[in-house]
DSSP file (Angstrom, degrees, kcal/mol; ACC not computed):
  #  RESIDUE AA STRUCTURE BP1 BP2  ACC     N-H-->O    O-->H-N    N-H-->O    O-->H-N    TCO  KAPPA ALPHA  PHI   PSI    X-CA   Y-CA   Z-CA
    1    1 A M              0   0    0      0, 0.0     2,-0.2     0, 0.0    67,-0.2   0.000 360.0 360.0 360.0 140.0  138.3  154.0  147.9
    2    2 A D  E     -a   68   0A   0     65,-1.6    67,-2.8    68,-0.0     2,-0.4  -0.548 360.0-134.7 -90.8 156.4  135.7  152.5  150.1
    3    3 A F  E     -a   69   0A   0     65,-0.2     2,-0.8    -2,-0.2    67,-0.2  -0.904   6.3-140.8-111.7 140.5  132.7  150.4  149.0
    4    4 A D        +     0   0    0     65,-3.1    67,-0.5    -2,-0.4    64,-0.0  -0.879  29.2 164.5-100.0 104.5  129.2  150.9  150.4
    5    5 A W        +     0   0    0     -2,-0.8     2,-0.5    65,-0.1    -1,-0.1   0.224  27.6 130.6-105.1  12.3  127.7  147.4  150.7
    6    6 A N  S    S-     0   0    0      1,-0.3    -2,-0.1     3,-0.0     0, 0.0  -0.563  89.9 -18.9 -69.5 120.0  124.8  148.4  153.0
    7    7 A N  S    S-     0   0    0     -2,-0.5    -1,-0.3     1,-0.1    -3,-0.0   0.944  84.3-142.8  48.0  65.7  121.7  146.8  151.4
    8    8 A P        -     0   0    0      0, 0.0    -1,-0.1     0, 0.0    64,-0.1  -0.305   9.4-129.7 -57.8 140.4  123.1  146.2  148.0
    9    9 A P  S    S+     0   0    0      0, 0.0     2,-0.3     0, 0.0    63,-0.1   0.224  86.8  46.9 -79.9  18.3  120.3  146.9  145.3
   10   10 A F  S    S-     0   0    0     61,-0.1     2,-0.5    63,-0.0    63,-0.1  -0.971  88.6-103.4-150.0 161.2  121.0  143.5  143.7
   11   11 A N        -     0   0    0     -2,-0.3     2,-0.3     1,-0.0     0, 0.0  -0.773  38.7-120.1 -88.3 128.8  121.5  139.9  144.6
   12   12 A L        -     0   0    0     -2,-0.5    63,-0.1     1,-0.1     5,-0.1  -0.511  31.9-126.1 -66.5 130.6  125.1  138.7  144.6
   13   13 A S    >   -     0   0    0     61,-0.3     3,-0.6    -2,-0.3    -1,-0.1  -0.304  14.8-116.5 -74.5 163.1  125.4  135.9  142.1
   14   14 A R  T 3  S+     0   0    0      1,-0.2    -1,-0.1     3,-0.0    -2,-0.1   0.761 113.4  57.8 -69.5 -23.7  126.9  132.6  143.1
   15   15 A S  T 3  S+     0   0    0      1,-0.1     2,-0.4     2,-0.0    -1,-0.2   0.676 105.4  51.3 -84.8 -15.7  129.7  133.2  140.6
   16   16 A L    <   -     0   0    0     -3,-0.6     2,-0.3    58,-0.1    -1,-0.1  -0.961  64.4-160.9-124.9 139.6  130.9  136.5  142.0
   17   17 A S     >  -     0   0    0     -2,-0.4     4,-2.1     1,-0.1     5,-0.2  -0.709  36.0-109.1-107.5 164.8  131.9  137.5  145.6
   18   18 A I  H  > S+     0   0    0     -2,-0.3     4,-2.6     1,-0.2     5,-0.2   0.899 121.0  55.7 -56.4 -41.2  132.1  140.9  147.1
   19   19 A Q  H  > S+     0   0    0      1,-0.2     4,-2.7     2,-0.2    -1,-0.2   0.918 106.3  49.0 -59.9 -45.1  135.9  140.4  147.2
   20   20 A E  H  > S+     0   0    0      2,-0.2     4,-1.7     1,-0.2    -1,-0.2   0.889 110.8  50.5 -63.9 -39.0  136.0  139.7  143.4
   21   21 A I  H  X S+     0   0    0     -4,-2.1     4,-0.8     2,-0.2    -2,-0.2   0.944 112.8  45.8 -62.8 -47.6  134.0  142.8  142.6
   22   22 A E  H >X S+     0   0    0     -4,-2.6     3,-1.0     1,-0.2     4,-0.8   0.904 110.4  53.9 -62.4 -41.7  136.2  145.0  144.7
   23   23 A E  H >X S+     0   0    0     -4,-2.7     4,-0.8     1,-0.2     3,-0.8   0.838  98.3  64.2 -62.3 -32.6  139.4  143.4  143.2
   24   24 A S  H 3< S+     0   0    0     -4,-1.7    27,-0.3     1,-0.3    -1,-0.2   0.794  99.9  53.0 -64.1 -25.9  138.1  144.2  139.7
   25   25 A F  H << S+     0   0    0     -3,-1.0    -1,-0.3    -4,-0.8    -2,-0.2   0.745 106.8  52.7 -76.8 -24.2  138.3  147.9  140.6
   26   26 A E  H << S+     0   0    0     -4,-0.8    -2,-0.2    -3,-0.8    -1,-0.2   0.555  78.8 119.2 -86.6  -9.6  142.0  147.4  141.6
   27   27 A D    ><  -     0   0    0     -4,-0.8     3,-1.9    -3,-0.2    25,-0.0  -0.390  63.3-142.9 -57.6 122.4  142.9  145.8  138.3
   28   28 A P  T 3  S+     0   0    0      0, 0.0    -1,-0.2     0, 0.0    -4,-0.0   0.701 102.2  47.0 -64.6 -16.5  145.6  148.0  136.7
   29   29 A F  T 3  S+     0   0    0     22,-0.1    -2,-0.1     2,-0.1    63,-0.1   0.281  82.1 137.6-104.7   8.9  144.0  147.3  133.3
   30   30 A A    <   -     0   0    0     -3,-1.9     2,-0.6    21,-0.1    20,-0.2  -0.235  49.3-137.2 -56.7 142.6  140.4  147.9  134.4
   31   31 A V  E     -B   49   0A   0     18,-2.9    18,-2.4     2,-0.0     2,-0.5  -0.923  16.8-166.3-106.5 116.4  138.4  149.9  131.9
   32   32 A K  E     -B   48   0A   0     -2,-0.6     2,-0.4    16,-0.2    16,-0.2  -0.909  10.6-166.9-105.1 127.2  136.3  152.6  133.5
   33   33 A L  E     -B   47   0A   0     14,-2.7    14,-2.3    -2,-0.5    -2,-0.0  -0.904  18.3-141.4-119.7 140.4  133.6  154.1  131.2
   34   34 A L        -     0   0    0     -2,-0.4    12,-0.1    12,-0.2     7,-0.1  -0.760  41.0-102.1 -89.0 144.8  131.4  157.1  131.4
   35   35 A P        -     0   0    0      0, 0.0    -1,-0.1     0, 0.0     9,-0.0  -0.369  21.9-161.2 -69.2 146.0  127.9  156.5  130.0
   36   36 A D  S    S+     0   0    0     -2,-0.1     2,-0.4    -3,-0.0     3,-0.0   0.287  70.7  86.0-104.6   7.8  127.1  157.8  126.6
   37   37 A S  S >> S-     0   0    0      1,-0.1     4,-2.5     0, 0.0     3,-0.6  -0.909  74.9-140.4-109.0 134.0  123.4  157.6  127.3
   38   38 A S  H 3> S+     0   0    0     -2,-0.4     4,-2.3     1,-0.2     5,-0.2   0.792 101.5  67.4 -62.3 -25.7  121.5  160.4  129.0
   39   39 A R  H 34 S+     0   0    0      1,-0.2     4,-0.5     2,-0.2    -1,-0.2   0.923 111.4  30.9 -58.7 -45.9  119.6  157.8  131.0
   40   40 A F  H X4>S+     0   0    0     -3,-0.6     5,-1.9     2,-0.2     3,-0.6   0.863 117.1  56.5 -82.0 -37.4  122.8  156.7  132.9
   41   41 A A  H ><5S+     0   0    0     -4,-2.5     3,-1.5     1,-0.2    -2,-0.2   0.881 101.9  56.5 -63.1 -38.9  124.5  160.1  132.9
   42   42 A A  T 3<5S+     0   0    0     -4,-2.3    -1,-0.2     1,-0.3    -2,-0.2   0.798 111.3  43.8 -63.6 -27.7  121.6  161.8  134.6
   43   43 A Q  T < 5S-     0   0    0     -3,-0.6    -1,-0.3    -4,-0.5    -2,-0.2   0.290 112.5-120.3-100.1   8.8  121.8  159.3  137.4
   44   44 A S  T < 5 +     0   0    0     -3,-1.5    20,-0.5     1,-0.2     2,-0.4   0.916  55.5 159.4  53.0  50.9  125.7  159.6  137.6
   45   45 A R      < -     0   0    0     -5,-1.9     2,-0.3    18,-0.1    18,-0.2  -0.837  18.4-170.5-105.6 144.1  126.2  155.9  136.9
   46   46 A Y  E     - C   0  62A   0     16,-3.0    16,-2.4    -2,-0.4     2,-0.4  -0.812  14.4-129.9-128.8 166.8  129.5  154.6  135.6
   47   47 A F  E     -BC  33  61A   0    -14,-2.3   -14,-2.7    -2,-0.3     2,-0.4  -0.932  15.3-169.4-122.1 144.2  130.8  151.2  134.2
   48   48 A N  E     -BC  32  60A   0     12,-2.3    12,-2.7    -2,-0.4     2,-0.5  -0.999   5.9-170.8-133.0 131.9  133.8  149.2  135.2
   49   49 A L  E     +BC  31  59A   0    -18,-2.4   -18,-2.9    -2,-0.4     2,-0.3  -0.977  32.2 139.8-119.3 115.1  135.3  146.2  133.4
   50   50 A G  E     - C   0  58A   0      8,-2.0     8,-3.3    -2,-0.5     2,-0.4  -0.945  45.1-114.2-150.1 168.7  138.0  144.5  135.4
   51   51 A M  E     - C   0  57A   0     -2,-0.3     6,-0.2   -27,-0.3   -24,-0.2  -0.842  22.4-134.5-108.9 144.1  139.5  141.2  136.4
   52   52 A S    >   -     0   0    0      4,-2.3     3,-1.7    -2,-0.4   -32,-0.1  -0.382  37.1 -99.8 -82.4 171.7  139.6  139.7  139.9
   53   53 A S  T 3  S+     0   0    0      1,-0.3    -1,-0.1     2,-0.1   -33,-0.0   0.738 125.9  58.5 -66.4 -20.6  142.8  138.1  141.2
   54   54 A K  T 3  S-     0   0    0      2,-0.1    -1,-0.3   -34,-0.0   -34,-0.0   0.498 123.2-106.4 -83.7  -4.5  141.2  134.7  140.3
   55   55 A G    <   +     0   0    0     -3,-1.7     2,-0.5     1,-0.3    -2,-0.1   0.621  69.5 148.2  89.0  13.7  140.9  135.9  136.7
   56   56 A S        -     0   0    0     20,-0.0    -4,-2.3     1,-0.0     2,-0.4  -0.711  46.0-131.9 -83.0 128.7  137.2  136.4  136.7
   57   57 A G  E     -C   51   0A   0     -2,-0.5    20,-1.5    -6,-0.2     2,-0.5  -0.681  25.6-164.4 -79.2 129.9  136.0  139.2  134.4
   58   58 A V  E     -CD  50  76A   0     -8,-3.3    -8,-2.0    -2,-0.4     2,-0.5  -0.972  13.2-163.6-124.7 122.9  133.6  141.5  136.2
   59   59 A F  E     -CD  49  75A   0     16,-3.0    16,-2.1    -2,-0.5     2,-0.4  -0.920  21.5-176.3-100.9 124.8  131.3  144.0  134.6
   60   60 A T  E     -CD  48  74A   0    -12,-2.7   -12,-2.3    -2,-0.5     2,-0.5  -0.969  24.4-158.8-129.2 138.0  130.0  146.6  137.2
   61   61 A V  E     +CD  47  73A   0     12,-2.6    11,-2.8    -2,-0.4    12,-1.8  -0.960  35.6 160.7-106.3 131.0  127.6  149.5  137.1
   62   62 A Y  E     -CD  46  71A   0    -16,-2.4   -16,-3.0    -2,-0.5     2,-0.3  -0.944  35.5-139.5-147.9 165.4  128.3  151.8  140.0
   63   63 A R  E     - D   0  70A   0      7,-2.2     7,-2.9    -2,-0.3     2,-0.3  -0.898  22.0-172.7-119.6 154.6  127.8  155.3  141.5
   64   64 A T  E     - D   0  69A   0    -20,-0.5     5,-0.2    -2,-0.3    -2,-0.0  -0.997  28.6-163.6-147.8 148.6  130.5  157.3  143.4
   65   65 A N        -     0   0    0      3,-1.4     4,-0.1    -2,-0.3    -1,-0.1   0.210  65.4 -96.6-108.1  11.1  130.7  160.5  145.3
   66   66 A G  S    S+     0   0    0      2,-0.5     3,-0.1     1,-0.0    -2,-0.0   0.185 120.5  56.6  93.5 -16.3  134.5  160.5  145.1
   67   67 A K  S    S+     0   0    0      1,-0.4   -65,-1.6   -66,-0.1     2,-0.3   0.686 111.9  20.7-114.4 -34.7  134.9  158.9  148.5
   68   68 A S  E     -a    2   0A   0    -67,-0.2    -3,-1.4   -64,-0.0    -2,-0.5  -0.956  65.5-132.7-138.6 157.7  133.0  155.7  148.2
   69   69 A I  E     -aD   3  64A   0    -67,-2.8   -65,-3.1    -2,-0.3     2,-0.6  -0.922  11.0-161.3-111.2 132.0  131.6  153.4  145.5
   70   70 A R  E     - D   0  63A   0     -7,-2.9    -7,-2.2    -2,-0.5     2,-0.4  -0.944  16.0-144.6-113.3 108.4  128.1  152.1  145.6
   71   71 A V  E     + D   0  62A   0     -2,-0.6    -9,-0.2   -67,-0.5   -61,-0.1  -0.595  20.4 178.4 -76.5 126.3  127.8  149.0  143.3
   72   72 A I  E     -     0   0A   0    -11,-2.8     2,-0.3    -2,-0.4   -10,-0.2   0.801  68.9  -4.6 -95.2 -38.0  124.4  149.0  141.6
   73   73 A S  E     - D   0  61A   0    -12,-1.8   -12,-2.6   -63,-0.1    -1,-0.4  -0.984  60.4-178.4-156.3 146.5  124.9  145.8  139.6
   74   74 A A  E     + D   0  60A   0     -2,-0.3     2,-0.3   -14,-0.2   -61,-0.3  -0.988  12.4 152.2-149.7 140.9  127.7  143.3  138.9
   75   75 A R  E     - D   0  59A   0    -16,-2.1   -16,-3.0    -2,-0.3     3,-0.1  -0.958  46.7 -78.3-156.2 169.7  128.0  140.2  136.8
   76   76 A S  E     - D   0  58A   0     -2,-0.3   -18,-0.2   -18,-0.2   -60,-0.0  -0.363  62.3 -83.7 -70.8 155.3  130.6  138.1  134.9
   77   77 A F        -     0   0    0    -20,-1.5    -1,-0.1   -27,-0.1   -20,-0.1  -0.249  34.5-135.9 -56.7 143.3  131.8  139.3  131.5
   78   78 A E     >  -     0   0    0     -3,-0.1     4,-2.2     1,-0.1     3,-0.4  -0.609  37.0-100.0 -84.6 161.1  129.8  138.6  128.4
   79   79 A P  H  > S+     0   0    0      0, 0.0     4,-2.1     0, 0.0     5,-0.1   0.870 124.3  52.0 -53.8 -39.7  132.0  137.4  125.5
   80   80 A E  H  > S+     0   0    0      1,-0.2     4,-2.4     2,-0.2     5,-0.1   0.876 109.4  49.4 -66.1 -36.9  132.0  140.8  123.9
   81   81 A E  H  > S+     0   0    0     -3,-0.4     4,-2.8     2,-0.2    -1,-0.2   0.886 109.2  51.8 -69.5 -38.6  133.1  142.5  127.1
   82   82 A K  H  X S+     0   0    0     -4,-2.2     4,-2.6     2,-0.2    -2,-0.2   0.918 111.2  48.1 -62.1 -43.1  135.9  140.0  127.5
   83   83 A F  H  X S+     0   0    0     -4,-2.1     4,-2.5    -5,-0.2    -2,-0.2   0.925 112.9  48.0 -62.4 -45.8  137.0  140.8  123.9
   84   84 A F  H  X S+     0   0    0     -4,-2.4     4,-2.4     2,-0.2    -2,-0.2   0.920 112.8  48.3 -61.1 -46.1  136.8  144.6  124.6
   85   85 A Y  H  X S+     0   0    0     -4,-2.8     4,-2.4     1,-0.2    -2,-0.2   0.932 112.7  48.1 -60.0 -47.5  138.8  144.3  127.9
   86   86 A Q  H  X S+     0   0    0     -4,-2.6     4,-2.6     1,-0.2    -2,-0.2   0.903 111.3  50.4 -62.5 -42.2  141.5  142.1  126.2
   87   87 A R  H  X S+     0   0    0     -4,-2.5     4,-2.2     2,-0.2    -1,-0.2   0.920 111.7  47.3 -62.8 -44.2  141.8  144.6  123.3
   88   88 A K  H  X S+     0   0    0     -4,-2.4     4,-2.2     2,-0.2    -2,-0.2   0.888 112.0  50.4 -64.6 -39.1  142.2  147.6  125.6
   89   89 A M  H  X S+     0   0    0     -4,-2.4     4,-2.2     2,-0.2    -2,-0.2   0.923 110.1  49.8 -64.8 -43.6  144.7  145.7  127.7
   90   90 A N  H  X>S+     0   0    0     -4,-2.6     5,-2.6     1,-0.2     4,-0.6   0.889 110.2  50.8 -61.9 -39.3  146.7  144.8  124.6
   91   91 A Q  H ><5S+     0   0    0     -4,-2.2     3,-0.7     1,-0.2    -1,-0.2   0.913 109.9  50.3 -63.6 -42.0  146.6  148.5  123.5
   92   92 A T  H 3<5S+     0   0    0     -4,-2.2    -2,-0.2     1,-0.2    -1,-0.2   0.884 112.0  46.8 -63.0 -39.5  147.9  149.6  126.9
   93   93 A L  H 3<5S-     0   0    0     -4,-2.2    -1,-0.2    -5,-0.1    -2,-0.2   0.546 115.0-117.0 -81.2  -6.8  150.7  147.1  126.8
   94   94 A G  T <<5 +     0   0    0     -3,-0.7    -3,-0.2    -4,-0.6     2,-0.2   0.684  61.5 152.1  80.4  17.4  151.6  148.1  123.3
   95   95 A S      < -     0   0    0     -5,-2.6    -1,-0.3    -6,-0.2    -2,-0.1  -0.544  40.7-152.9 -81.8 147.1  150.9  144.7  121.8
   96   96 A T  S    S+     0   0    0     -2,-0.2     2,-0.2     2,-0.0    -1,-0.1   0.552  70.4  89.6 -95.0 -10.1  149.7  144.4  118.2
   97   97 A S              0   0    0      1,-0.1    -2,-0.1    -7,-0.1    -7,-0.0  -0.623 360.0 360.0 -87.7 148.9  147.8  141.2  118.7
   98   98 A A              0   0    0     -2,-0.2    -1,-0.1    -8,-0.1    -8,-0.1   0.379 360.0 360.0-117.8 360.0  144.1  141.3  119.7
């Protein structure tokens, strides 16, 4: 899937690069969420929690038309998101520890 980086609607933080954001979508344990709020659903926005190859946790809000991804916002994981990501990864791997 291609990414649309033309005029991103946010400032890239110093802690995340475009490469790290893209890599977080390639993470085999990435958690992709559909919004449960009508505010986000009406605008077809989705959430991705994934890790870059450097081990940086990336939370992303994005839109997609099925061919390309338009990143609306991206930042490093908050502690709760890191915990959620780790728990989902452990469930996927069949581990009983959280």
